[in-house]
VEXDOPA-437128 format. One record per residue: x, y, z of N, C-alpha, C in turn; residue number from 1. Coordinates in steps of 0.02 Angstrom, whole numbers, plus 32768, in hexadecimal, padded with zeros to 4 digits. Example, Ala and Ser with C-alpha at 12.3 -4.5 7.8 and 13.67 -1.06 7.14 Angstrom:
<nodes>
NODE    n_u    n_v    n_w   ca_u   ca_v   ca_w    c_u    c_v    c_w     i
NODE   8294   7EE4   8186   8267   7F1F   8186   8294   7F5B   8186     1
NODE   8282   7F90   8162   82AC   7FCB   8165   8285   8002   818A     2
</nodes>
This chain:
<nodes>
NODE    n_u    n_v    n_w   ca_u   ca_v   ca_w    c_u    c_v    c_w     i
NODE   CEA7   19D2   F93E   CEDF   19CD   F95A   CF10   198C   F962     1
NODE   CF58   19CC   F96A   CF8D   19A7   F95F   CF8C   1959   F97E     2
NODE   CFA9   191B   F950   CFAB   18F0   F996   CFF7   18ED   F9AF     3
NODE   CFF9   18DB   F9DF   D021   18C8   FA14   D072   18B0   FA01     4
NODE   D0A2   18E2   FA00   D0D5   18E8   F9CB   D0EA   18F6   F9A6     5
NODE   D09A   1912   F97E   D0B1   1941   F943   D0A1   1981   F94F     6
NODE   D0D3   19A2   F934   D0C9   19D8   F936   D07C   1A0E   F8F4     7
NODE   D065   1A38   F93A   D022   1A51   F908   D035   1A73   F8D0     8
NODE   D07C   1A82   F8BC   D078   1AA3   F86F   D07F   1A7D   F84E     9
NODE   D09F   1A23   F865   D08A   19FF   F826   D064   19E9   F826    10
NODE   D01C   19DE   F854   CFE1   19C4   F85F   CFB7   19FB   F811    11
NODE   CFBC   1A3F   F830   CF93   1A6B   F7F2   CFB1   1A6D   F7AF    12
NODE   CFD9   1A5E   F7A8   CFFF   1A4B   F753   CFED   1A16   F73A    13
NODE   CFE8   19DA   F76A   CFBA   1990   F761   CF82   199E   F74C    14
NODE   CF5C   19C0   F77C   CF12   19C6   F77A   CF04   19FC   F71F    15
NODE   CF29   1A2B   F71D   CF1B   1A55   F6FE   CF21   1A1F   F6AE    16
NODE   CF6F   19E8   F6B7   CF6E   19BE   F67F   CF30   19A3   F65C    17
NODE   CF19   1993   F6A0   CECC   1950   F67C   CE94   198B   F66C    18
NODE   CE93   19C0   F691   CE41   19ED   F678   CE76   19F5   F626    19
NODE   CEAC   1A1A   F60F   CEC0   1A21   F5DF   CEB6   19DE   F598    20
NODE   CEB1   19B3   F5BB   CE9D   1983   F575   CE5E   1967   F578    21
NODE   CE36   197F   F5BD   CDE2   1979   F5B2   CDDA   19AC   F596    22
NODE   CDD7   19E1   F5A5   CDD1   1A27   F55A   CDE9   1A4E   F54B    23
NODE   CE0C   1A1D   F512   CE55   1A59   F4DA   CE2A   1A88   F4D6    24
NODE   CE69   1AB2   F4BC   CE4D   1AF1   F4AE   CE25   1B1D   F4BC    25
NODE   CE16   1B13   F503   CDE9   1B30   F52B   CDE6   1B83   F529    26
NODE   CDC5   1B9C   F510   CDB7   1BF2   F51C   CD97   1C11   F52D    27
NODE   CD93   1C53   F505   CD60   1C87   F538   CD29   1C82   F52B    28
NODE   CCDB   1C63   F52E   CCB0   1C5E   F511   CC81   1CA9   F4F8    29
NODE   CCA6   1CD3   F506   CC86   1D09   F4EB   CC9A   1D40   F498    30
NODE   CC7C   1D46   F486   CCA5   1D54   F42C   CCC0   1D9C   F43C    31
NODE   CCE1   1DBB   F424   CCFA   1DED   F41E   CD39   1DD9   F3F9    32
NODE   CD39   1E25   F3B9   CD69   1E31   F392   CD83   1E78   F3B1    33
NODE   CD8E   1EA5   F3D9   CDA9   1EBF   F3EC   CDA8   1ECC   F432    34
NODE   CDE5   1EEE   F464   CDDC   1EF2   F4A5   CD92   1F1A   F4B7    35
NODE   CD74   1F36   F486   CD3B   1F61   F4C6   CD2A   1F33   F4AA    36
NODE   CD17   1F00   F488   CCD8   1ED4   F47C   CCDC   1EA5   F4BB    37
NODE   CD0D   1E8A   F4C5   CD00   1E5A   F4FE   CD04   1E7A   F551    38
NODE   CD1A   1ED3   F553   CD19   1EF6   F57E   CCC8   1EFC   F58B    39
NODE   CCA4   1F0E   F548   CC5F   1F12   F571   CC38   1EB5   F55D    40
NODE   CC60   1E9C   F549   CC31   1E52   F553   CC41   1E40   F59A    41
NODE   CC62   1E3E   F5B7   CC85   1E2B   F5F5   CC5D   1E59   F634    42
NODE   CC4E   1E84   F60C   CC1E   1ECB   F644   CBD0   1EA2   F659    43
NODE   CBBA   1E92   F60F   CB7F   1E6C   F5EE   CB83   1E2C   F60C    44
NODE   CBAF   1DFF   F62E   CBB2   1DBF   F640   CBA2   1DB1   F68D    45
NODE   CBA8   1DE9   F69D   CB90   1DE6   F6EE   CB5C   1DCC   F704    46
NODE   CB33   1D8F   F71F   CB07   1D65   F727   CAE0   1D57   F6DD    47
NODE   CB01   1D47   F6B4   CAD9   1D31   F674   CB1D   1D09   F660    48
NODE   CB03   1CE1   F621   CB2C   1CA6   F5FC   CB59   1CC7   F5CA    49
NODE   CB78   1CA6   F5C3   CBB8   1CD0   F580   CB8F   1CD3   F536    50
NODE   CB3C   1C95   F52D   CB42   1C87   F500   CAED   1CB6   F501    51
NODE   CACB   1CAF   F540   CA8F   1D03   F531   CAC8   1D3E   F52A    52
NODE   CB00   1D4B   F538   CB37   1D9C   F52D   CB27   1D8A   F4DD    53
NODE   CB65   1D57   F4C5   CB65   1D54   F47E   CB31   1D7D   F448    54
NODE   CAE8   1D52   F46F   CAB6   1D5D   F430   CAB6   1DA5   F431    55
NODE   CAAB   1DBB   F479   CA9D   1E1A   F485   CAF2   1E3D   F463    56
NODE   CB19   1E18   F46E   CB5A   1E4E   F43A   CB59   1E45   F3EE    57
NODE   CB49   1E0F   F3EA   CB3C   1E1A   F394   CB0F   1E49   F37C    58
NODE   CAE3   1E54   F3A9   CAA4   1E8D   F395   CABF   1ECC   F396    59
NODE   CAE4   1EDA   F3E3   CAFB   1F0D   F3E7   CB40   1F12   F3D0    60
NODE   CB6D   1EE3   F3BD   CBA8   1F0D   F38E   CB95   1F2C   F371    61
NODE   CB75   1EF9   F33A   CB5E   1F2D   F2EB   CB4A   1F6A   F2FB    62
NODE   CB29   1F88   F326   CB15   1FC3   F333   CB49   1FF0   F359    63
NODE   CB60   1FDB   F381   CB8F   200E   F3BD   CBD2   1FD1   F3BD    64
NODE   CC0B   1FE5   F39D   CC48   1FAB   F3A8   CC93   1FDF   F3D2    65
NODE   CC8A   2026   F3BE   CC9D   2043   F3F0   CC89   206B   F418    66
NODE   CCAE   2090   F448   CC9C   20B1   F473   CC6A   20F7   F46B    67
NODE   CC9C   2105   F443   CC71   2152   F40D   CC2D   2136   F405    68
NODE   CC2B   2102   F3D1   CBE7   20E3   F3BD   CBB7   20BE   F3F3    69
NODE   CBE6   20B0   F426   CBA3   20A0   F460   CB88   20D2   F47D    70
NODE   CBC0   2127   F490   CB9B   2145   F4A7   CB60   2176   F481    71
NODE   CB65   2171   F43E   CB2E   2189   F403   CAF6   2164   F41D    72
NODE   CAEC   2123   F415   CACA   20FE   F42B   CA93   210C   F455    73
NODE   CAB2   2117   F49B   CA82   2141   F4CF   CA7C   210A   F4FA    74
NODE   CA7B   211E   F544   CA71   20F4   F579   CA0D   20C5   F571    75
NODE   C9E2   20F0   F56F   C9AE   20D4   F544   C9AB   20AF   F52B    76
NODE   C9C8   20AD   F4D5   C9C0   2074   F4C3   C9ED   2033   F4C1    77
NODE   CA2D   2043   F4E1   CA5D   201E   F4FC   CA30   1FDE   F52E    78
NODE   C9EF   200F   F55F   C9E0   1FD5   F587   C9B1   1FAF   F55E    79
NODE   C99B   1FC4   F522   C975   1F9C   F519   C98D   1F63   F4E6    80
NODE   C9E2   1F61   F4C2   CA05   1F39   F49B   CA0E   1EFF   F4DA    81
NODE   CA16   1F20   F51A   CA3D   1EEF   F53F   CA01   1ED9   F581    82
NODE   C9CE   1ED8   F561   C9AB   1EC5   F598   C9A5   1E8F   F5C1    83
NODE   C99E   1E48   F56F   C9A3   1E03   F583   C9DA   1DF4   F5C8    84
NODE   CA05   1E18   F5BF   CA4F   1E0D   F5E2   CA46   1E13   F628    85
NODE   C9FD   1E27   F641   C9FE   1E2C   F69D   CA28   1E73   F6B4    86
NODE   CA10   1E9D   F6DC   CA2E   1EC6   F709   CA43   1EF4   F6C4    87
NODE   CA0C   1F0E   F698   CA1C   1F2D   F66C   CA1E   1F69   F665    88
NODE   C9FF   1FA0   F6AF   CA19   1FD6   F6AD   CA51   1FDF   F6C5    89
NODE   CA65   1FBC   F6FC   CAAD   1FCC   F726   CAD4   1FAC   F6DC    90
NODE   CACD   1F89   F6BB   CAFC   1F85   F67B   CAF8   1FC2   F669    91
NODE   CAE2   1FCA   F643   CACD   2005   F61B   CAF1   203B   F63C    92
NODE   CAE3   2055   F677   CAEE   2082   F693   CB44   2084   F69E    93
NODE   CB64   2051   F6B1   CBA6   2038   F6A9   CBB3   203D   F66B    94
NODE   CBAC   201F   F647   CBD0   202B   F5F7   CBD2   2073   F5DC    95
NODE   CB99   208F   F5E2   CB9D   20D7   F5DA   CBE2   20FC   F5F2    96
NODE   CBCC   20FB   F646   CC1A   210B   F65C   CC5A   20E7   F63C    97
NODE   CC5B   20B2   F63D   CC8D   20BB   F61E   CCC3   20C4   F5E9    98
NODE   CC76   20BF   F5BE   CC93   20E8   F573   CCAB   2124   F575    99
NODE   CC7C   213C   F598   CC8E   218A   F598   CCE8   2190   F5BD   100
NODE   CCEE   2161   F5F1   CD30   2176   F60A   CD78   2152   F5F4   101
NODE   CD4E   211B   F5B4   CD85   2113   F595   CDAB   215B   F54D   102
NODE   CD74   2178   F54B   CD79   21AA   F508   CDA4   21E3   F546   103
NODE   CD8A   21EF   F579   CDB1   2228   F5A0   CDED   2212   F5BE   104
NODE   CE00   21D4   F5D9   CE29   21DF   F5FA   CE61   21A1   F5DD   105
NODE   CE3C   2174   F5AC   CE7C   2147   F5A1   CE78   214B   F536   106
NODE   CE60   218B   F517   CE67   2185   F4D6   CE39   2173   F4B7   107
NODE   CE09   2145   F4D5   CDD5   2119   F4A9   CDE2   20D1   F4A9   108
NODE   CE32   20C6   F4B5   CE4F   207E   F4C4   CE32   205F   F505   109
NODE   CE39   201C   F50C   CE12   1FE9   F55B   CE70   1FFA   F55F   110
NODE   CE81   2014   F5A3   CEA6   2006   F5CE   CED8   1FB1   F5C2   111
NODE   CF14   1FBF   F5D4   CF39   1F68   F5D1   CF4D   1F5E   F619   112
NODE   CF3B   1F92   F646   CF5F   1F7F   F694   CF26   1F77   F6BA   113
NODE   CF23   1F4A   F6F1   CEF3   1F3B   F723   CEDE   1F80   F72F   114
NODE   CEFD   1FA2   F751   CEF9   1FD4   F784   CED3   200A   F762   115
NODE   CED7   2024   F714   CEB0   2042   F6F1   CE64   2030   F6D4   116
NODE   CE7C   1FE2   F6CC   CE37   1FBE   F6C6   CDFC   1FC9   F709   117
NODE   CE08   1FC5   F73E   CDD6   1FB7   F77B   CDC5   1FF6   F7A4   118
NODE   CDD3   2035   F768   CDAD   2076   F773   CD8D   207C   F759   119
NODE   CD6D   2054   F70C   CD43   2052   F6D8   CCF4   204C   F704   120
NODE   CCC2   205C   F6F6   CC7F   203E   F719   CC7D   2019   F715   121
NODE   CC48   1FE5   F734   CC42   1FA6   F733   CC7B   1F66   F71F   122
NODE   CCC1   1F75   F732   CCFF   1F46   F715   CD1B   1F33   F764   123
NODE   CD0C   1EFF   F775   CD28   1F02   F7AE   CD64   1EC4   F7A1   124
NODE   CD77   1E93   F7BC   CDBD   1E82   F7C8   CDC4   1E59   F7A5   125
NODE   CD7B   1E32   F795   CD7B   1DE4   F75A   CD7A   1E0B   F715   126
NODE   CD4D   1E36   F708   CD4C   1E4C   F6CC   CD8D   1E6A   F6BE   127
NODE   CDC7   1E9B   F6E8   CDFA   1EA7   F6C7   CE2D   1E7A   F6CB   128
NODE   CE1D   1E54   F6E7   CE3D   1DF5   F6D3   CE2D   1DE5   F690   129
NODE   CDED   1DDD   F682   CDDA   1DC0   F64C   CDF6   1DEC   F613   130
NODE   CDFD   1E37   F620   CE15   1E4A   F5EF   CE6E   1E37   F5D0   131
NODE   CE79   1E4C   F602   CECD   1E49   F60A   CED5   1E1B   F5EA   132
NODE   CEBE   1DD1   F604   CED0   1DA2   F5E5   CECD   1D7B   F59B   133
NODE   CE83   1D8F   F59D   CE67   1D90   F546   CE7E   1DCB   F520   134
NODE   CE7A   1DF2   F51C   CE6F   1E24   F505   CEB5   1E3C   F4F3   135
NODE   CEE1   1E37   F51E   CF11   1E4E   F52B   CF57   1E24   F532   136
NODE   CF43   1DD7   F534   CF6C   1DB4   F53C   CFAC   1DB6   F570   137
NODE   CF94   1DC5   F5BF   CFB8   1DE0   F5EE   CFA8   1D98   F628   138
NODE   CFDD   1DA0   F64D   CFCD   1D4B   F67A   CF93   1D67   F6B2   139
NODE   CF63   1D5B   F6A9   CF2C   1D6B   F6D0   CEF5   1D3E   F6E4   140
NODE   CEDB   1D30   F718   CEC0   1CE3   F734   CE74   1D1A   F75E   141
NODE   CE55   1D0F   F722   CE0D   1D32   F72A   CDE3   1CD9   F767   142
NODE   CDC0   1D10   F78A   CDA5   1CD9   F7AA   CD52   1CED   F7C8   143
NODE   CD29   1CAE   F783   CCE6   1CD1   F782   CCB8   1C93   F7B2   144
NODE   CC86   1C94   F7C3   CC50   1C67   F7D3   CC73   1C20   F7D4   145
NODE   CC84   1BFD   F7A0   CC8C   1BBF   F78D   CCD1   1B9F   F7AA   146
NODE   CCFD   1BD4   F7AE   CD47   1BC7   F7B6   CD56   1BD7   F800   147
NODE   CD2B   1C05   F80E   CD0F   1C0E   F875   CD0D   1BAF   F878   148
NODE   CCC7   1BA0   F867   CCAD   1B69   F881   CCD1   1B16   F874   149
NODE   CCE2   1B0E   F830   CD04   1AE3   F82A   CD4B   1AE3   F859   150
NODE   CD6A   1B16   F84F   CDB9   1B11   F883   CD9C   1B15   F8DB   151
NODE   CD7E   1B33   F8E1   CD65   1B03   F93D   CD5C   1AD1   F946   152
NODE   CD1D   1AB7   F910   CD18   1A65   F905   CD58   1A44   F8FD   153
NODE   CD87   1A48   F8DC   CDC6   1A36   F8DE   CDE3   1A1A   F913   154
NODE   CDEB   1A60   F92B   CE15   1A5E   F988   CE63   1A76   F96B   155
NODE   CE73   1A77   F924   CEC0   1A93   F928   CEC5   1AD0   F91C   156
NODE   CEA1   1B0A   F90B   CE8A   1B40   F929   CE3C   1B4F   F938   157
NODE   CE42   1B86   F97E   CE12   1B78   F9A6   CE0E   1BB2   F9B9   158
NODE   CDD7   1BEA   F9CD   CDDC   1C43   F9BC   CD99   1C3D   F9E2   159
NODE   CD9F   1C78   FA08   CD41   1C92   FA1D   CD49   1CD1   F9ED   160
NODE   CD65   1CF9   F9CD   CD5F   1D0E   F98A   CD81   1D02   F947   161
NODE   CD53   1D15   F908   CD82   1CF6   F8C7   CDD9   1D12   F8C1   162
NODE   CDD1   1D6A   F8F8   CE15   1D79   F8F0   CE46   1D58   F91D   163
NODE   CE3D   1D1D   F951   CE5A   1CF4   F965   CE76   1CB6   F946   164
NODE   CE26   1CAC   F90C   CE38   1C67   F8F4   CE77   1C6B   F8A4   165
NODE   CE60   1CBB   F89D   CE97   1CC5   F86E   CECD   1CC8   F878   166
NODE   CF03   1CEC   F8D5   CF23   1CCA   F8DE   CF38   1C97   F8DF   167
NODE   CF1E   1C6E   F8FC   CF37   1C23   F8E9   CF36   1BFF   F8B9   168
NODE   CF17   1C0B   F87B   CF1D   1BF2   F848   CF84   1C0A   F829   169
NODE   CF7C   1C43   F820   CF9E   1C83   F80F   D000   1C63   F835   170
NODE   CFFB   1C4D   F885   D031   1C45   F891   D035   1BFD   F87D   171
NODE   D01E   1BBE   F885   D026   1B8A   F85E   D03D   1B7A   F82D   172
NODE   D000   1BA8   F7FB   D022   1B92   F7AD   D04B   1BDC   F784   173
NODE   D088   1BCD   F758   D0A0   1C07   F73A   D07E   1C2B   F712   174
NODE   D08F   1C4D   F70F   D064   1C7F   F6E8   D04E   1C69   F6A0   175
NODE   D072   1C52   F687   D06A   1C3D   F63F   D020   1BF4   F63F   176
NODE   D032   1BE0   F67F   CFE1   1BA9   F682   CFA0   1BCF   F697   177
NODE   CFA4   1C16   F6A7   CF47   1C34   F6C7   CF32   1C34   F69D   178
NODE   CF36   1C44   F64A   CF11   1C58   F619   CF0C   1C1E   F620   179
NODE   CF04   1BE8   F60D   CEED   1BA1   F5FF   CEAE   1B7C   F648   180
NODE   CEC7   1B85   F67E   CEBA   1B71   F6C3   CE75   1B8A   F6CB   181
NODE   CE89   1BC1   F6D2   CE3B   1BFE   F6C6   CDF7   1BE1   F691   182
NODE   CE17   1BC4   F65D   CDED   1BA9   F625   CDE0   1B69   F636   183
NODE   CDF4   1B3E   F645   CDEF   1AF5   F653   CDB9   1B00   F690   184
NODE   CDCC   1B1F   F6CC   CDB3   1B1C   F6F2   CD59   1B33   F6F5   185
NODE   CD5C   1B6F   F6CA   CD11   1B7F   F6AC   CCDD   1B47   F68B   186
NODE   CD09   1B1C   F65B   CD02   1AE8   F635   CCE3   1ABD   F663   187
NODE   CD0C   1AAF   F698   CCF7   1A7D   F6D1   CCC4   1A81   F6F1   188
NODE   CCC6   1AAF   F701   CC78   1ACC   F721   CC34   1AD8   F6E9   189
NODE   CC49   1AFA   F6C9   CC08   1AEA   F6A5   CBF2   1AAB   F688   190
NODE   CC21   1A7C   F673   CBF9   1A29   F654   CBFF   19EE   F699   191
NODE   CC23   1A0D   F6D1   CC2F   19B8   F6F2   CC1E   19E2   F739   192
NODE   CC54   1A21   F760   CC5B   1A25   F78D   CC16   1A50   F79B   193
NODE   CBCF   1A49   F78F   CB94   1A72   F78C   CB80   1A97   F7D9   194
NODE   CB67   1ACE   F7F1   CB54   1ADA   F81B   CB3F   1ABF   F840   195
NODE   CAF2   1A99   F828   CABF   1A75   F85B   CACB   1A2B   F849   196
NODE   CAE1   1A1B   F811   CAE4   19DB   F802   CB17   19AC   F7F8   197
NODE   CB54   19CA   F7F8   CB9E   19AF   F7D9   CB99   1954   F7E2   198
NODE   CBBF   195D   F7B0   CBCB   1911   F7A0   CBF0   18E6   F795   199
NODE   CC0D   18D9   F7E6   CC42   18C7   F7FB   CC5B   188F   F7C8   200
NODE   CC25   186C   F7C5   CC2E   1820   F7AC   CC44   1818   F76F   201
NODE   CC68   1861   F74C   CC7B   185F   F715   CCB0   188C   F70E   202
NODE   CCBF   1881   F744   CCF8   18BD   F749   CD38   18AF   F74C   203
NODE   CD72   18D9   F716   CDA2   18C8   F70A   CDD7   18CA   F739   204
NODE   CDC3   18F8   F763   CE04   1919   F796   CDDA   18F7   F7DF   205
NODE   CD91   18CC   F7D8   CD95   18BF   F81E   CDC3   189A   F861   206
NODE   CDE7   1874   F852   CE2E   1862   F86E   CE43   188C   F88D   207
NODE   CE3B   18E4   F862   CE87   190A   F888   CE46   192C   F89F   208
NODE   CE12   1919   F8B7   CDD5   1957   F8DF   CDC0   1938   F924   209
NODE   CDC6   1965   F940   CD9B   196A   F986   CD6E   1955   F96D   210
NODE   CD46   196A   F95F   CCFE   197C   F95E   CCE4   1936   F94B   211
NODE   CD06   192C   F8F2   CCE5   18EA   F8CF   CCF9   18AA   F8EF   212
NODE   CD25   189E   F920   CD3A   186B   F938   CD0F   184D   F963   213
NODE   CCF5   188A   F9A2   CCA3   1876   F9C0   CC67   185A   F9A4   214
NODE   CC7A   1883   F95C   CC34   1875   F943   CC09   182E   F926   215
NODE   CC40   1814   F91E   CC20   17B8   F90C   CC3C   1791   F92C   216
</nodes>
């Protein structure tokens, strides 16, 4: 929550500066070398940790790192490769559909446009924004469970849906800051502002947080 008399935009920039000092070099936790690999890894990351996805994709991408190779692998084999990620049947079906669509609609390339990305099976708003930001370097603000939780707890940006939280941050911060803000909020959510036991006593932005102030 912005202090009385201080514009929320200024508070957002101050908060971002503090978190950037706390988490220098924060970046995407998923391992990838191509936009296609990031797209598949992000689909797999739903309800799964980045660490687990990275274990799976190191093995998977050594066998199939292109849409053509993934289709050749087949849905049955793909299910076995990604079983550790959870929801593997749905994810395998969506990945097969995405690979087929990439080949038939986009010349085998991952789209660079949000509207095209969200037409792919298994690709929602968050996944599309992850790809735009991390693979293509475009201004985008993905909102995952960590960003959503931390944002609502801080109180500067709140929303009942991820899209509302995304809209709030993108109104307060300039586009060139969206990449850093997204990643430092994720890191803060994983290390301090955890879902079940937030460590408010060691939070560097506690004084700027509506929840943290009342927790001590």
